[in-house]
C-alpha positions in Angstrom: -9.5 -81.6 -92.3 -9.8 -78.9 -89.6 -8.8 -77.7 -86.4 -11.4 -79.4 -84.9 -9.9 -82.6 -86.4 -6.6 -81.9 -85.2 -6.5 -83.7 -82.3 -7.4 -87.8 -84.1 -5.2 -86.6 -87.0 -1.8 -88.6 -87.5 1.3 -86.3 -87.6 1.8 -87.7 -91.2 -1.4 -85.8 -92.4 -0.9 -83.2 -90.4 2.6 -82.3 -92.0 1.1 -83.7 -95.4 -1.4 -81.2 -95.3 1.0 -78.1 -94.7 2.9 -79.3 -97.5 0.5 -79.5 -99.9 -0.3 -76.1 -98.7 3.0 -75.1 -100.0 3.5 -73.4 -96.2 7.0 -72.2 -95.6 8.9 -70.0 -93.1 8.7 -66.6 -93.6 12.1 -64.5 -94.3 15.0 -66.2 -93.0 15.9 -69.3 -94.4 12.4 -69.7 -96.2 12.8 -73.9 -95.0 8.9 -76.1 -95.9 7.8 -75.4 -93.0 6.7 -79.7 -93.3 9.5 -80.4 -92.3 9.0 -79.5 -89.2 5.8 -80.7 -88.5 7.0 -84.4 -88.6 8.6 -83.8 -85.2 5.5 -83.0 -83.7 5.3 -86.4 -81.7 9.0 -84.7 -80.7 8.3 -81.9 -79.3 5.8 -80.5 -76.2 6.1 -76.7 -77.1 5.8 -74.1 -79.3 7.4 -70.5 -79.3 6.1 -68.3 -81.5 9.0 -65.5 -82.8 6.2 -62.3 -82.8 9.9 -60.3 -82.6 9.6 -57.9 -85.0 12.9 -57.3 -85.2 13.3 -54.8 -88.1 12.5 -51.4 -87.5 10.7 -51.2 -90.7 8.6 -54.5 -90.3 4.8 -54.6 -89.1 3.4 -58.2 -89.5 3.7 -59.7 -86.8 2.3 -56.6 -85.1 -0.8 -56.5 -87.6 -1.7 -60.3 -87.5 -2.0 -60.4 -84.2 -4.2 -57.6 -83.4 -6.1 -58.4 -86.2 -6.0 -61.8 -86.5 -6.0 -62.6 -82.7 -9.3 -64.9 -83.2 -8.1 -66.7 -85.0 -4.7 -67.7 -83.8 -6.5 -68.4 -80.6 -8.6 -70.7 -82.6 -4.9 -72.2 -83.4 -3.7 -72.3 -80.1 -6.4 -74.3 -78.6 -6.8 -76.4 -81.8 -3.1 -77.4 -80.6 -3.2 -77.5 -76.9 -6.0 -79.9 -76.9 -3.5 -82.3 -79.9 -0.9 -82.3 -77.3 0.7 -78.4 -76.6 1.5 -78.0 -72.9 2.5 -74.8 -73.4 2.8 -72.1 -76.9 5.0 -69.6 -75.6 4.9 -65.6 -78.1 7.4 -64.0 -77.3 6.5 -59.5 -78.5 9.1 -57.2 -77.6 7.9 -55.5 -74.8 7.6 -51.7 -76.4 4.8 -53.3 -78.3 2.5 -54.3 -75.9 -0.5 -51.9 -77.2 -0.3 -54.4 -80.3 -0.7 -57.9 -78.8 -3.5 -56.9 -76.1 -5.8 -58.0 -78.1 -4.2 -61.0 -78.4 -3.8 -61.4 -74.7 -6.8 -61.1 -74.2 -8.2 -63.6 -76.4 -5.7 -66.3 -75.1 -5.9 -65.5 -71.4 -1.9 -65.4 -71.2 -0.2 -65.8 -68.8 2.1 -62.6 -68.6 5.8 -62.0 -68.5 8.3 -59.3 -68.9 11.5 -58.8 -69.2 12.7 -59.0 -65.9 10.7 -62.0 -65.1 12.7 -64.8 -67.7 12.9 -67.2 -68.1 9.5 -69.1 -68.1 10.2 -72.1 -67.0 7.4 -73.9 -69.6 7.9 -77.4 -68.1 6.3 -75.1 -64.9 3.7 -73.4 -67.5 0.5 -74.2 -69.6 -1.4 -73.0 -71.7 -0.4 -69.6 -74.3 2.3 -67.8 -72.3 3.3 -64.3 -73.4 6.8 -63.6 -73.0 7.7 -59.8 -73.6 12.0 -59.4 -75.0 13.6 -56.2 -74.1 14.3 -54.5 -77.5 17.2 -55.9 -78.5 17.9 -56.9 -82.7 19.3 -59.7 -82.0 16.6 -61.3 -80.5 15.2 -62.4 -83.8 17.4 -64.8 -84.4 15.5 -67.6 -82.7 18.3 -70.1 -81.1 18.8 -67.0 -79.2 14.9 -65.6 -78.4 14.4 -69.6 -77.9 17.3 -69.0 -75.2 16.5 -65.8 -73.7 12.5 -66.2 -73.3 12.4 -70.2 -72.1 16.6 -70.4 -71.2 17.1 -73.4 -73.5 20.4 -74.0 -75.3 20.0 -75.9 -78.5 23.7 -75.4 -80.0 24.2 -77.2 -82.8 20.9 -79.3 -82.7 17.4 -77.8 -83.8 14.8 -76.7 -81.2 13.0 -79.8 -82.3 15.9 -82.2 -80.5 15.0 -80.1 -77.6 10.6 -80.2 -77.4 10.4 -77.2 -79.3 9.0 -76.2 -82.4 9.4 -72.7 -83.3 8.1 -70.4 -86.3 7.0 -66.7 -86.8 4.1 -65.3 -87.0 2.9 -65.2 -90.1 4.0 -69.2 -91.0 1.9 -69.8 -88.4 -1.0 -67.8 -89.5 -0.3 -70.3 -92.9 -0.3 -72.8 -91.6 -3.9 -72.0 -89.6 -5.2 -71.2 -92.7 -4.2 -74.6 -93.9 -4.9 -76.4 -91.3 -8.5 -75.0 -90.9 -9.2 -74.4 -94.5 -6.8 -76.2 -96.1 -6.2 -73.2 -98.0 -2.8 -72.7 -99.6 0.0 -70.1 -99.7 -0.5 -67.6 -102.2 0.5 -64.4 -101.1 2.9 -62.4 -98.3 3.6 -59.4 -96.4 6.6 -57.7 -97.8 7.5 -54.0 -97.0 9.7 -51.5 -99.6 12.1 -48.8 -97.8 15.5 -46.9 -99.0 16.0 -45.2 -101.4 11.9 -44.5 -102.2 10.3 -42.1 -101.7 7.5 -43.9 -100.0 7.5 -46.5 -97.1 5.1 -49.5 -98.3 3.9 -52.3 -96.5 1.9 -54.6 -98.6 0.2 -57.4 -99.6 1.1 -59.2 -102.4 1.2 -62.3 -104.2 3.9 -64.3 -104.2 6.2 -63.9 -107.7 5.2 -60.3 -107.7 7.9 -58.4 -110.0 10.4 -55.9 -108.0 9.1 -53.5 -110.4 5.7 -53.6 -109.3 6.8 -53.5 -105.2 8.6 -50.5 -106.5 6.3 -48.3 -108.9 4.1 -48.8 -105.5 6.5 -47.0 -103.7 6.6 -44.3 -106.1 10.3 -45.0 -107.5 10.0 -46.9 -111.0 12.5 -49.5 -111.7 14.0 -48.3 -114.6 15.1 -45.0 -112.1 17.8 -47.0 -110.6 20.7 -45.9 -111.3 24.2 -47.6 -111.3 25.0 -47.0 -108.0 22.1 -48.4 -106.1 21.1 -52.5 -105.6 18.5 -54.1 -104.4 18.6 -56.1 -100.9 15.9 -58.4 -100.0 15.5 -58.7 -96.5 15.1 -55.1 -93.6 18.0 -53.2 -92.5 19.9 -55.7 -89.8 19.7 -58.6 -92.0 19.6 -58.3 -95.3 21.5 -59.6 -98.6 21.9 -58.6 -102.2 19.0 -59.8 -104.3 20.1 -63.6 -106.3 18.9 -61.6 -109.8 18.5 -58.2 -110.9 16.3 -56.0 -110.1 14.0 -56.8 -113.7 14.3 -60.4 -112.8 13.5 -60.5 -108.9 10.1 -61.7 -108.1 8.7 -62.4 -104.8 9.1 -65.8 -102.9 7.6 -66.9 -99.9 9.7 -66.0 -98.1 10.7 -62.2 -98.8 9.5 -60.0 -96.2 11.4 -56.9 -97.4 13.2 -55.4 -100.1 15.1 -52.4 -100.0 17.0 -49.8 -102.5 20.3 -48.4 -101.0 23.1 -47.1 -102.3 26.0 -49.8 -103.4 28.7 -47.6 -101.5 26.8 -47.9 -98.4 26.2 -51.7 -98.9 29.6 -52.1 -99.1 30.7 -50.7 -96.5 27.9 -52.9 -94.4 28.4 -56.2 -95.6 29.4 -58.9 -93.1 29.9 -62.6 -93.1 28.3 -65.0 -95.6 27.6 -61.7 -97.2 24.5 -60.5 -94.7 24.8 -56.3 -95.1 23.1 -54.5 -91.4 22.5 -50.9 -92.5 21.0 -50.5 -89.2 23.1 -47.8 -88.9 23.3 -46.4 -92.0 20.9 -44.0 -92.4 17.3 -43.2 -90.1 15.0 -45.8 -90.5 13.0 -44.0 -88.3 10.2 -42.7 -92.0 6.5 -42.3 -92.0 5.6 -46.0 -92.0 2.6 -47.7 -93.5 1.2 -49.6 -90.3 -1.3 -51.6 -92.4 -1.2 -53.5 -95.7 -2.3 -53.1 -98.8 -3.1 -55.2 -101.5 -1.6 -55.7 -104.6 -2.7 -57.0 -107.5 -0.4 -57.2 -110.3 -1.4 -58.3 -114.4 1.5 -61.0 -114.2 4.0 -63.3 -112.0 6.6 -65.4 -111.3 6.8 -67.9 -109.3 9.3 -69.4 -107.6 9.6 -73.5 -107.8 12.0 -73.2 -104.4 11.3 -70.6 -101.2 15.5 -70.5 -101.4 18.3 -71.8 -104.2 20.7 -71.6 -101.6 19.5 -74.5 -99.4 21.1 -77.1 -101.0 19.0 -80.3 -99.7 15.6 -78.7 -100.7 13.9 -80.2 -103.5 12.3 -77.4 -106.0 8.2 -78.5 -107.3 7.1 -80.4 -110.2 5.8 -78.2 -112.4 2.1 -79.6 -113.4 1.0 -76.5 -116.2 2.8 -75.8 -119.3 2.9 -73.0 -121.3 -0.5 -71.9 -122.5 -2.4 -73.2 -119.7 -5.1 -71.6 -118.1 -4.8 -71.8 -114.5 -6.6 -70.5 -111.5 -5.6 -69.0 -108.1 -4.7 -71.6 -105.6 -4.9 -74.4 -108.3 -2.0 -76.7 -107.6 0.7 -75.9 -110.3 3.5 -77.8 -109.0 3.8 -80.6 -106.8 6.3 -81.8 -104.1 9.3 -83.2 -105.7 11.7 -85.6 -104.2 12.7 -85.2 -100.8 12.5 -81.3 -98.4 10.5 -79.6 -100.6 6.6 -77.9 -101.0 3.6 -77.7 -103.2 3.4 -74.1 -105.3 0.7 -72.5 -106.5 -1.3 -70.2 -108.4 -1.6 -66.9 -107.2 -3.7 -65.0 -109.5 -5.7 -66.8 -112.5 -4.6 -66.4 -115.8 -2.2 -67.9 -118.6 1.0 -69.9 -117.8 3.2 -67.7 -120.2 6.6 -69.4 -119.5 7.9 -72.6 -117.2 11.3 -73.4 -116.6 13.9 -75.3 -113.9 12.9 -72.1 -111.2 9.8 -70.7 -111.9 6.6 -70.5 -113.3 5.3 -67.2 -115.0 1.7 -66.3 -114.9 -0.3 -63.5 -116.6 -3.3 -62.1 -115.4 -6.3 -62.9 -117.5 -9.3 -61.4 -117.4 -11.4 -62.0 -120.8 -13.8 -63.8 -120.4 -13.7 -67.9 -121.0 -14.3 -68.5 -124.5 
Protein backbone atom coordinates (compact mmCIF):
# COMPACT_ATOMS: atom_id res chain seq x y z
CA UNK A 1 0.00 0.00 0.00
CA UNK A 2 0.97 3.67 -0.17
CA UNK A 3 -0.27 6.91 1.33
CA UNK A 4 -2.18 7.66 -1.85
CA UNK A 5 -4.24 4.49 -1.28
CA UNK A 6 -4.86 5.07 2.41
CA UNK A 7 -8.42 6.31 2.01
CA UNK A 8 -9.38 3.14 0.13
CA UNK A 9 -7.79 0.75 2.65
CA UNK A 10 -9.87 -1.07 5.26
CA UNK A 11 -8.86 -0.55 8.88
CA UNK A 12 -7.61 -4.16 9.33
CA UNK A 13 -5.34 -3.75 6.30
CA UNK A 14 -3.84 -0.55 7.69
CA UNK A 15 -3.32 -2.09 11.12
CA UNK A 16 -1.81 -5.29 9.70
CA UNK A 17 0.59 -3.24 7.56
CA UNK A 18 1.78 -1.45 10.71
CA UNK A 19 2.02 -4.76 12.59
CA UNK A 20 4.03 -6.46 9.86
CA UNK A 21 6.39 -3.47 9.83
CA UNK A 22 7.01 -4.08 13.53
CA UNK A 23 6.10 -0.56 14.67
CA UNK A 24 6.07 -0.10 18.44
CA UNK A 25 5.70 2.90 20.70
CA UNK A 26 9.07 4.63 20.95
CA UNK A 27 9.75 5.38 24.57
CA UNK A 28 7.20 4.69 27.26
CA UNK A 29 5.77 1.19 27.33
CA UNK A 30 6.70 0.24 23.77
CA UNK A 31 3.23 -1.14 23.08
CA UNK A 32 2.64 -2.53 19.55
CA UNK A 33 1.26 0.41 17.57
CA UNK A 34 -1.12 -1.64 15.44
CA UNK A 35 -3.35 -2.19 18.49
CA UNK A 36 -4.24 1.52 18.48
CA UNK A 37 -4.77 1.69 14.73
CA UNK A 38 -7.21 -1.24 14.75
CA UNK A 39 -9.60 1.23 16.38
CA UNK A 40 -9.48 3.83 13.60
CA UNK A 41 -13.24 3.61 13.19
CA UNK A 42 -13.60 4.89 16.77
CA UNK A 43 -11.48 8.03 16.38
CA UNK A 44 -11.70 11.40 14.67
CA UNK A 45 -8.55 13.07 15.94
CA UNK A 46 -4.81 12.43 16.17
CA UNK A 47 -2.68 13.98 18.92
CA UNK A 48 1.03 14.09 18.08
CA UNK A 49 3.09 14.03 21.27
CA UNK A 50 5.93 16.33 20.21
CA UNK A 51 6.86 17.28 23.76
CA UNK A 52 10.58 16.48 23.92
CA UNK A 53 10.10 16.21 27.65
CA UNK A 54 13.67 15.32 28.63
CA UNK A 55 16.48 17.89 28.65
CA UNK A 56 18.76 15.61 26.63
CA UNK A 57 16.23 14.64 23.94
CA UNK A 58 16.25 16.01 20.38
CA UNK A 59 14.47 13.24 18.46
CA UNK A 60 11.13 15.00 18.06
CA UNK A 61 12.62 18.37 17.23
CA UNK A 62 15.06 16.97 14.69
CA UNK A 63 12.50 14.73 12.98
CA UNK A 64 9.89 17.49 12.86
CA UNK A 65 12.33 19.87 11.20
CA UNK A 66 14.20 17.49 8.91
CA UNK A 67 11.20 15.34 7.89
CA UNK A 68 8.60 18.12 7.73
CA UNK A 69 7.47 17.31 4.18
CA UNK A 70 7.05 13.62 4.99
CA UNK A 71 4.91 14.44 8.03
CA UNK A 72 2.87 16.87 5.92
CA UNK A 73 2.21 14.10 3.38
CA UNK A 74 1.15 11.72 6.16
CA UNK A 75 -1.12 14.32 7.76
CA UNK A 76 -2.77 15.07 4.41
CA UNK A 77 -3.39 11.38 3.77
CA UNK A 78 -4.86 10.88 7.24
CA UNK A 79 -7.11 13.93 6.89
CA UNK A 80 -8.27 12.71 3.47
CA UNK A 81 -9.02 9.26 4.89
CA UNK A 82 -11.26 10.38 7.74
CA UNK A 83 -9.39 12.19 10.49
CA UNK A 84 -10.93 15.57 11.25
CA UNK A 85 -8.09 17.16 13.20
CA UNK A 86 -4.40 16.51 13.81
CA UNK A 87 -3.10 18.34 16.87
CA UNK A 88 0.70 18.66 17.19
CA UNK A 89 1.86 19.52 20.72
CA UNK A 90 5.38 20.95 21.09
CA UNK A 91 6.67 23.11 23.92
CA UNK A 92 6.64 26.83 23.15
CA UNK A 93 10.38 27.10 23.82
CA UNK A 94 11.00 24.79 20.85
CA UNK A 95 9.06 26.79 18.28
CA UNK A 96 12.17 27.69 16.24
CA UNK A 97 12.49 23.96 15.54
CA UNK A 98 8.85 23.50 14.56
CA UNK A 99 8.16 26.51 12.35
CA UNK A 100 9.07 24.55 9.17
CA UNK A 101 6.43 21.94 10.02
CA UNK A 102 3.92 24.68 10.82
CA UNK A 103 4.50 26.22 7.39
CA UNK A 104 4.29 23.08 5.25
CA UNK A 105 1.11 21.91 7.00
CA UNK A 106 -0.54 25.37 6.88
CA UNK A 107 -1.32 24.86 10.55
CA UNK A 108 -3.53 26.87 12.86
CA UNK A 109 -1.42 27.87 15.88
CA UNK A 110 -2.50 27.96 19.53
CA UNK A 111 -0.11 29.30 22.18
CA UNK A 112 -0.25 28.15 25.83
CA UNK A 113 -2.61 30.93 26.89
CA UNK A 114 -5.06 29.88 24.14
CA UNK A 115 -5.40 26.26 25.25
CA UNK A 116 -7.29 24.01 25.28
CA UNK A 117 -8.11 23.49 21.61
CA UNK A 118 -11.70 22.51 20.85
CA UNK A 119 -10.89 19.88 18.23
CA UNK A 120 -14.53 19.59 17.19
CA UNK A 121 -14.48 23.26 16.14
CA UNK A 122 -11.22 22.89 14.21
CA UNK A 123 -10.14 21.00 11.12
CA UNK A 124 -6.84 20.17 9.50
CA UNK A 125 -3.53 20.55 11.33
CA UNK A 126 -3.38 22.50 14.59
CA UNK A 127 -0.27 23.31 16.62
CA UNK A 128 -1.03 23.50 20.35
CA UNK A 129 2.08 24.86 22.07
CA UNK A 130 2.34 24.07 25.77
CA UNK A 131 4.33 25.56 28.61
CA UNK A 132 7.62 23.91 29.50
CA UNK A 133 6.66 21.30 32.06
CA UNK A 134 7.95 17.75 32.11
CA UNK A 135 4.66 16.15 33.13
CA UNK A 136 3.05 17.13 29.83
CA UNK A 137 4.85 14.18 28.24
CA UNK A 138 2.32 11.77 29.80
CA UNK A 139 -0.32 11.21 27.14
CA UNK A 140 -3.35 11.55 29.46
CA UNK A 141 -2.01 14.81 30.90
CA UNK A 142 -1.05 16.15 27.48
CA UNK A 143 -4.44 15.29 26.00
CA UNK A 144 -6.13 17.17 28.83
CA UNK A 145 -3.84 20.23 28.64
CA UNK A 146 -3.95 20.51 24.84
CA UNK A 147 -7.60 19.63 24.18
CA UNK A 148 -9.43 19.53 27.50
CA UNK A 149 -10.14 15.81 27.09
CA UNK A 150 -10.30 13.85 30.34
CA UNK A 151 -9.73 10.12 29.81
CA UNK A 152 -9.60 8.93 33.44
CA UNK A 153 -9.14 5.16 33.40
CA UNK A 154 -10.19 4.94 29.75
CA UNK A 155 -8.00 4.87 26.67
CA UNK A 156 -7.74 7.93 24.41
CA UNK A 157 -9.48 5.92 21.66
CA UNK A 158 -12.54 5.69 23.93
CA UNK A 159 -12.78 9.48 23.58
CA UNK A 160 -12.11 9.72 19.85
CA UNK A 161 -8.31 10.18 19.93
CA UNK A 162 -5.20 8.32 18.87
CA UNK A 163 -2.05 9.61 20.62
CA UNK A 164 1.35 8.92 19.04
CA UNK A 165 4.75 10.36 19.70
CA UNK A 166 6.71 11.80 16.82
CA UNK A 167 9.22 9.00 16.22
CA UNK A 168 6.51 6.35 16.34
CA UNK A 169 4.51 8.36 13.81
CA UNK A 170 7.62 8.59 11.61
CA UNK A 171 7.76 4.79 11.64
CA UNK A 172 4.04 4.63 10.80
CA UNK A 173 4.69 6.91 7.83
CA UNK A 174 7.54 4.69 6.61
CA UNK A 175 5.38 1.59 6.95
CA UNK A 176 2.37 3.05 5.14
CA UNK A 177 4.21 4.94 2.43
CA UNK A 178 7.13 2.63 1.72
CA UNK A 179 6.37 -0.68 3.37
CA UNK A 180 9.55 -0.13 5.38
CA UNK A 181 9.96 -2.03 8.66
CA UNK A 182 11.22 -0.51 11.89
CA UNK A 183 14.84 -1.59 12.17
CA UNK A 184 16.52 1.48 13.68
CA UNK A 185 15.83 3.92 16.48
CA UNK A 186 17.25 7.10 18.00
CA UNK A 187 19.07 6.80 21.34
CA UNK A 188 20.69 9.41 23.56
CA UNK A 189 23.65 8.47 25.78
CA UNK A 190 24.27 10.66 28.82
CA UNK A 191 25.12 10.77 32.52
CA UNK A 192 28.61 9.75 33.59
CA UNK A 193 30.03 9.83 30.07
CA UNK A 194 32.62 12.22 28.61
CA UNK A 195 30.40 13.17 25.69
CA UNK A 196 26.65 13.32 25.23
CA UNK A 197 25.63 11.44 22.11
CA UNK A 198 22.52 11.47 19.91
CA UNK A 199 22.73 8.23 17.91
CA UNK A 200 20.81 6.55 15.10
CA UNK A 201 21.30 2.85 15.81
CA UNK A 202 20.03 -0.56 14.69
CA UNK A 203 17.50 -2.21 16.97
CA UNK A 204 19.48 -4.70 19.05
CA UNK A 205 22.62 -2.55 19.40
CA UNK A 206 24.68 -3.50 22.46
CA UNK A 207 25.19 -1.13 25.39
CA UNK A 208 28.92 -1.55 24.79
CA UNK A 209 28.62 0.09 21.36
CA UNK A 210 26.56 2.97 22.79
CA UNK A 211 29.02 3.61 25.59
CA UNK A 212 32.04 3.35 23.29
CA UNK A 213 30.48 6.06 21.11
CA UNK A 214 30.19 8.27 24.21
CA UNK A 215 33.80 7.70 25.22
CA UNK A 216 33.01 5.38 28.12
CA UNK A 217 33.97 1.76 27.38
CA UNK A 218 31.74 -0.71 29.17
CA UNK A 219 34.74 -2.15 31.03
CA UNK A 220 35.29 1.21 32.70
CA UNK A 221 31.96 1.10 34.56
CA UNK A 222 32.57 0.68 38.28
CA UNK A 223 30.60 -1.26 40.86
CA UNK A 224 29.24 2.05 42.11
CA UNK A 225 27.55 2.84 38.77
CA UNK A 226 24.42 1.51 37.10
CA UNK A 227 23.02 1.63 33.59
CA UNK A 228 19.50 3.05 33.20
CA UNK A 229 17.20 3.16 30.20
CA UNK A 230 15.11 6.29 29.73
CA UNK A 231 15.61 10.00 30.28
CA UNK A 232 16.64 11.86 33.45
CA UNK A 233 13.05 12.46 34.55
CA UNK A 234 11.64 9.03 33.78
CA UNK A 235 14.02 6.08 33.66
CA UNK A 236 14.41 2.56 35.03
CA UNK A 237 17.20 0.15 35.79
CA UNK A 238 17.94 -2.08 32.83
CA UNK A 239 16.48 -5.57 33.07
CA UNK A 240 19.87 -7.13 32.35
CA UNK A 241 23.52 -6.38 33.01
CA UNK A 242 25.22 -3.68 30.94
CA UNK A 243 27.03 -6.46 29.06
CA UNK A 244 23.73 -8.08 28.08
CA UNK A 245 21.65 -4.95 27.44
CA UNK A 246 20.36 -4.55 23.87
CA UNK A 247 18.48 -1.61 22.41
CA UNK A 248 14.78 -2.32 21.87
CA UNK A 249 12.34 -0.30 19.81
CA UNK A 250 11.38 1.69 22.90
CA UNK A 251 14.93 2.56 24.01
CA UNK A 252 15.31 6.32 23.56
CA UNK A 253 18.15 6.91 26.03
CA UNK A 254 20.63 5.15 28.28
CA UNK A 255 22.21 6.83 31.29
CA UNK A 256 25.23 5.89 33.38
CA UNK A 257 24.54 7.05 36.94
CA UNK A 258 26.02 6.63 40.39
CA UNK A 259 24.29 3.88 42.33
CA UNK A 260 23.78 6.12 45.39
CA UNK A 261 22.11 8.81 43.30
CA UNK A 262 19.78 6.25 41.71
CA UNK A 263 18.83 4.80 45.11
CA UNK A 264 18.01 8.26 46.48
CA UNK A 265 15.83 9.12 43.49
CA UNK A 266 13.82 5.93 42.94
CA UNK A 267 10.06 6.20 43.36
CA UNK A 268 6.95 4.10 42.89
CA UNK A 269 7.14 1.11 40.52
CA UNK A 270 10.90 1.62 40.17
CA UNK A 271 10.71 4.95 38.31
CA UNK A 272 13.90 6.98 38.63
CA UNK A 273 13.86 10.79 38.45
CA UNK A 274 17.33 12.34 38.50
CA UNK A 275 16.38 15.64 36.84
CA UNK A 276 17.43 17.59 39.92
CA UNK A 277 20.32 15.32 40.87
CA UNK A 278 22.77 16.87 38.42
CA UNK A 279 23.18 19.53 35.78
CA UNK A 280 21.95 18.26 32.42
CA UNK A 281 22.73 21.47 30.53
CA UNK A 282 25.95 20.17 28.98
CA UNK A 283 26.89 20.45 25.32
CA UNK A 284 24.36 18.28 23.53
CA UNK A 285 24.46 16.71 20.11
CA UNK A 286 21.37 17.98 18.33
CA UNK A 287 21.67 15.87 15.17
CA UNK A 288 22.02 12.08 15.10
CA UNK A 289 25.15 10.15 14.22
CA UNK A 290 24.56 6.81 12.53
CA UNK A 291 26.20 3.76 14.12
CA UNK A 292 27.02 0.52 12.28
CA UNK A 293 27.84 -2.08 14.96
CA UNK A 294 29.33 -5.45 14.07
CA UNK A 295 26.61 -7.40 15.91
CA UNK A 296 23.08 -6.96 17.25
CA UNK A 297 20.63 -8.90 19.39
CA UNK A 298 17.07 -8.15 18.25
CA UNK A 299 14.53 -8.44 21.11
CA UNK A 300 11.47 -10.52 20.18
CA UNK A 301 9.23 -8.42 22.42
CA UNK A 302 9.80 -4.71 22.88
CA UNK A 303 8.82 -4.63 26.55
CA UNK A 304 8.76 -7.98 28.39
CA UNK A 305 7.03 -6.33 31.36
CA UNK A 306 3.73 -6.10 29.44
CA UNK A 307 2.23 -9.54 29.97
CA UNK A 308 -0.49 -9.18 27.33
CA UNK A 309 2.06 -8.66 24.53
CA UNK A 310 3.36 -11.88 22.98
CA UNK A 311 6.90 -12.19 21.59
CA UNK A 312 7.46 -12.65 17.89
CA UNK A 313 7.95 -16.19 16.62
CA UNK A 314 11.38 -16.64 15.01
CA UNK A 315 11.62 -17.57 11.33
CA UNK A 316 15.40 -18.08 11.40
CA UNK A 317 17.92 -20.44 12.93
CA UNK A 318 21.60 -20.21 13.84
CA UNK A 319 23.75 -20.15 10.74
CA UNK A 320 21.14 -18.54 8.50
CA UNK A 321 22.25 -15.60 6.38
CA UNK A 322 19.84 -12.65 6.60
CA UNK A 323 19.53 -9.37 4.75
CA UNK A 324 18.74 -6.03 6.26
CA UNK A 325 14.95 -5.48 6.59
CA UNK A 326 14.23 -9.21 6.14
CA UNK A 327 11.51 -10.47 8.49
CA UNK A 328 13.12 -12.69 11.12
CA UNK A 329 10.06 -13.19 13.37
CA UNK A 330 6.34 -13.21 12.66
CA UNK A 331 3.80 -11.80 15.12
CA UNK A 332 2.86 -14.21 17.90
CA UNK A 333 -0.71 -14.90 18.98
CA UNK A 334 -2.73 -11.92 20.19
CA UNK A 335 -1.06 -8.54 20.50
CA UNK A 336 2.35 -8.98 18.94
CA UNK A 337 4.67 -7.57 16.30
CA UNK A 338 6.88 -8.79 13.49
CA UNK A 339 10.63 -8.17 13.78
CA UNK A 340 13.24 -7.65 11.09
CA UNK A 341 16.97 -7.90 10.61
CA UNK A 342 18.51 -4.45 11.14
CA UNK A 343 21.81 -5.45 9.49
CA UNK A 344 23.07 -7.88 6.85
CA UNK A 345 24.71 -10.84 8.50
CA UNK A 346 24.69 -14.34 9.95
CA UNK A 347 22.33 -15.47 12.71
CA UNK A 348 24.53 -16.62 15.59
CA UNK A 349 21.86 -17.53 18.15
CA UNK A 350 18.09 -17.69 18.55
CA UNK A 351 16.50 -17.77 21.99
CA UNK A 352 13.02 -17.22 23.40
CA UNK A 353 13.81 -13.54 23.84
CA UNK A 354 16.04 -12.43 20.96
CA UNK A 355 17.79 -13.15 17.67
CA UNK A 356 21.54 -12.47 17.57
CA UNK A 357 23.08 -11.46 14.24
CA UNK A 358 26.75 -10.89 13.39
CA UNK A 359 27.48 -8.50 10.57
CA UNK A 360 28.86 -10.36 7.56
CA UNK A 361 30.97 -8.32 5.20
CA UNK A 362 32.41 -11.33 3.39
CA UNK A 363 31.23 -11.95 -0.20
CA UNK A 364 28.52 -14.56 -0.63
CA UNK A 365 29.97 -17.84 -2.01
